[in-house]
N, C-alpha and C positions, 0 to 999 in steps of 0.2 A: 356200510360204516359210515358214519360223520360224526363231524364236529360242528354244532352250529355258531362258536365265535371263537374268536383270537380275543387274547388281550396286547393288543398292540397300539394302540392308541397314547401317544404322549412318549413312549419308551424308545429306549437304542435299541438299533438293532440285535444286539447281544444279550436281550431279554424277550423269550416267547411267552405268551401263555395261550393255552388252549380248552376251552371250557364246552361242555358238555358232550362230553366224548362218549359215543352209544353206540354198539356195532348192530348190525343186522341189512344194512345197506348198501352200497356201492363201495369197495376198498378204496377209489380212486380216489375219493374225498380225503382221506387222512393221507395215503402213501402219495399225494402230488406235494404233501410240507417237504419229503424228502429231506427229514432231520438229520438223518446220516451225512448229509453232503453240506451242514452249514457247519463248516471249520470256525466261524467267529463264534457264532451261537457259546453264550457261556452260562445261561441261567433258563431253563424249562421249567415250567409249571403243566400239568397235566391235570384236569378236572373231568372226571368221570360226571354222569348223571347222578343226582344225590338217590333219587327213587329206588326202590327195590321192585324184581319184576321177573318173571321166572325165565330165565335164560341170560339173565344179566351178565353173569359170570364168565359163560363161553365169548357173550359179544365182546365183554373189556379183553380178554385174554387173546382174542384174536386181531383187535384194535390195537392192545400195546404192544403187539410184535413190530406192528408198523411203523412204531415212533421212536426206535431205537436212535437217538441223537450221536453227533460226532465224539470219538476220545477228549475232544478237548473241553466238553461240557464240564460246569465247576460246581453248579448248584441245580439239585432237579427236586421237584416235589410233585407227589404222587397224592391224591385225596380222591377217596371213594371208590377206589378199585374194589372190584366185585369177585375177582378170581380168588383162590383159597393160594396160589402162588406166584410170583412174577415169572417172568421170560427167560429163557437163558442169557439174553445181555445183558440182564440185571446181576448177575453174579461177576459183572467185572474185571475179566481176569485177564484181559491185557494190559500189559504192561505200559500203555502209554494211556493209561485212565488219568486222571486230571481232576475227577470230581472231589471235591471239599466240603460239600454240604448236602446232606439227603434228607428231606422230609417225607413223611408216611403219614398221611391223617387219615381217618374216618374208613379204614379198610378193614369193613368189620368180619369178612370171609376170611382174609389172610390169616394163615396156620405156621408159615415159615418165614424168616427172613433170608434174602440172598447170603452170600460167603462174606460178610461185610467185615467180619473180624481181621480179614487178611488183607483190606484194602488201604495201602499205605499213604495214599493221600486225602483219605475222610479226615477233617478236621472237626465239624458238628452233624449231630445227627439228632432228630426231635422225631418220636414218634409216638402219635397220640391216636387212641381210639382201636386199637386191634384186638376186635373182641375175642377173636379165634385163635388169637396165638398166645400159645403159652410161652411162662417165662425161658423154657428150653430152648425157646426158637431164638433168643436172644443170641446164640453161643453157636448156632448152626454153623456144621461141618470143622469146628476146633477141633473135637475129638478125634476125628480122621486126618488132622493136618499134623506136620511136622513143624510148624513155625514154633516157634519160642516167645514170641510179642503177640496178642490180641489188640486188634485197634491201635495200630503203633503211635499214632498220631493225632487221636482223637482230644480234643480239647473241650470242647461243650456236649452233653449229654443230655437230653431230658427225654423224660417217660412221662404221658399223661392220660388222664382218662383209662390205664388197664383195669377195668371194675374187676376182673375175673383173676388178678393176679392174685399168688398167697404166698408162698415159699417162692423167692427167688435165688435158686443156688446155680453155681457153676460147676456142672456137673462132667469133670474130665478127669481121667487117672493119671494126669499128669499134674503135678503142682509145681516145676519149674516154670509154668507158663507165666509171662508178665502180665497182667490184664493193663490195657489203658494207661500205659507210664505218665503220659504227658496233659492228663486229664486233669482241668481248672477250675470248672463249672459243671458241678450236677445239680440237676434237678428233677426231685420226684414229685408230682402231683395227680391229686384227686384219685389215688389208691386206695379204696377205702377198705379193700380184703389184704392189701399185700401185708405180711408180717413179718420177713427179713428182707434183706440186698446183702449180694456177696461180697465178702468183706474185703476181696481183690480189687474192689473200684473205689473202696474206700480209702485210697492212698494217702501218703504223703505229698502228691503231687498237687490235690484237691485244695483250693483256696476260697472257693464261695459253695454254699453247701446251702438248697432252698426246697423244703419240705412243708407240701402243701395239703391238707385232709387226707391223711393217711393212717386212720384214727387204731386200725391195729399192729399197725409198725411198731417192734421192738429194735433197739438200735443200742449197743453197751460200748462201741466206742467207735469213736468217731477220727477223720485225719487229723493227725496230729499238729499240722501247719496250716489248719481252717483258718483263715482270715476274717470270711464274711460269712454269718448264720442266720438265715431266715425261717422263720416259724409260721405258716399262715393255716390258721383253725387247727385242731387238733392232731399234732403230730406225733401221737400216740405216745411210748412212754418217752420219748424226749421231751414233750410238752409237762411231763411230770418231773425230771431229771436229767440233767446235764452228765454224760458222762466225760467230764474233766476232772484233771488233777494238775494242778500248778499250771495251769493252760497259761501260757505267755506268745502267743499267736496271733489270738482271734481279738481284732478290733473292733467290730461292726457286730450288734446284736438286734435282730428287728423281730418282733413277736406280735403277732397282730390276730384280731378272732380266736384268742384262747377262750375254750369253754370254762376255762377252770377259775376257781378260784384266788389262786396263788399263782405267781410266777412258777417255774421249775426250778425246784433244787441244784443248788452247784454252780451258783451266780458268785461266789467268794472265790472260785478257783480260777475266775477269770482274772489274770494278773495285769492283763495287758488291755484291757476291754478299753474303748473311747467313745463307743457310741452305743446308747441304750433306746431301742424307739418302741415304745407299747402303745400299739394303736386298737381301739373299737373291741377293746376284752370289758364286754358287759357284764360279765360276772365276775369279774377281777374284783375282789374285797380290800386287799390291802398289797403293801409291797413291802416283801419281806426283811427284815433286817441285815440280812448279806448284802444290800445293796451298799451299805457303808463300809464295807471293804473293798468297794472298788475305787481305789485311790489314784488309779489313771484314768477315770473316767472324765471327759470332757463335755461331751453332748446329751442333756436326758430329754426327752421326750414325752411326753404322757399325753393321749387324747382320746377322749370317748370311754374313757373310762369312769367306772363307780369307785372312788378310791376311798378306804377307810383305815383308821391305824396309823400305829407309826410309820411316817417314810424313810429317815434314816439320821443318824447322828448329823446335827447341825455341822460338826466341824472333822468330819472324817474325808467328805468328797471335795477336798484341797483344792486338786486339779480342775474345776467345772467351770467349764466359762461358758458353757449358753446352756438356758434353763427354756424349753417352751411346753407350756399350759395350755390346751388350744380346744374349746369346745366344751371348756369345761367351767363352772361357777368358781370363784376365787378360790381359794382352799382355806380352811379355816385352821388357826394352829391349835391345837390341844398339846401341850407342853406336861411333861412330870413335872415333879415336885423341885426337882433340881434344874430344869429347864435346857434341858441336855439335849433334847430332839424337835421335831414340828412336825406335824400331821398333816394329812390332806384329808379332807372329808369331801364328799360327795353333792352336797346341797349347800349354798348360803343364800337366802331370801332377799338379803340386803346387804351388800359390799359396805356399805358407811357404817354399819355396827360391828365391823369386822376389822381387825387388822391385818397387815400383811401376814405370813407364817414367819414366826419369829423362827431368827436363825439365819437367813439370807444374808445377813450382814456379816456373817462367819465366813460365806463362799467369798474370798477373797480375790480368788481369779475367775468370778464372773465377769464375763465381759457383754452378754446379749439376753436380755427379758423381755418374753413377749407375753400377756396375757389377751387374750382375744373372748371375743364375744361373752365377755360378762355382764351380769345384771346389776347394775351398778350406775353409779353417778362418776364420770372419767375424771371430771375436774378433782374432786375428791381424792381419787385414787390417785391421781399423778401428785397431788400434795402429799398424800401419806409415804409416795416411794421418796419424793424428795427430803422429807424429814427422817427416813430411815437409816442414813449413812452406805444407801446399795451406789448412789450416782458416783461416787469416786471411781471407781472401776468400770463403771459400765460405759462401753463404747456404745451400745444400741437399746434403744428402750422402745419399744410400741405398747399401745395399749389399745384395742378399738372394739368396736362394738357398731356393730350394723352398717359397715362398711365405711366410717368415722375412724382417722386415727390420730394419736395426741403425740 
């Protein structure tokens, strides 16, 4: 066996990375590392060779047996391991185990995880590209266990690029098992076939939820105390409708690269929302009227979105303090007969011929206004702003074009 390199340069002695791990040669090359005797080692990275070859699984299995670290290890990363299961030492059965963070990356042949659900020290778990593992493997060992708490101290959990996961269920006969009672941050990324997640992990402890490119996902219930929600790409049912009702906990909503022509329904139920960011939603045609009900909204960001139709009632966003419109032409007004709303259009060739959106002066709490990359004469724009009764409350005004700022 051999390990052709270590990532030790400019690193403290408690961090060690071993690269290009490959079996088939002398065992001395790896056993000489004596990781089990390094009691001061806190972070270990094991990078197996990426290319697939005949016998890689057996070679990797024999190599990793010799790479058992000291129980004091706190962070472990394993990448491109080629066997279907991990060695016995990764069952982490000793009560002296201190492992806090575990990352398993691109282990394409891995079929089942160790009994991680009973590891009391584990606080962060990152699973990426485990093509051969079914969702059942995540709760391995839980059925035969007498424990009443699974992943008792896990705070951050990420699954990424699980291309074949469909129905992710917690199959156990006991309904009394408490799953991830301390989980705060949940990331579900690039799982295109995933249709469901266990309701047990969407618990009231979760404060941050990040969903990215899960087109088949259907979720009818979200953590009740969620504070930050990020939707990147197509989030399945969540990109169409938010299952909230009179929600008073969500503070931040970030929507990026949505393929839909409108924002998710249910915005009006976000009674405490303070920040809304809409970024690179190329198909977005309008901001729904529901936005006018976000009376707690303080920051509104709209970036690289072709927006048409009414945006919001001018006198409803009474708490708005920061409005950012970036990489868009200046938004042209289109008022109704009573002049009660203002609209945002996707293109205005000459800002000089168009006034600022009517109704901005009604945003009495507005403190920051930025208009970036406008095809305009900036001096004329600055004069229009000065004459629009906006300057009395604004603390920060930025108008930029090609790197210049007024």
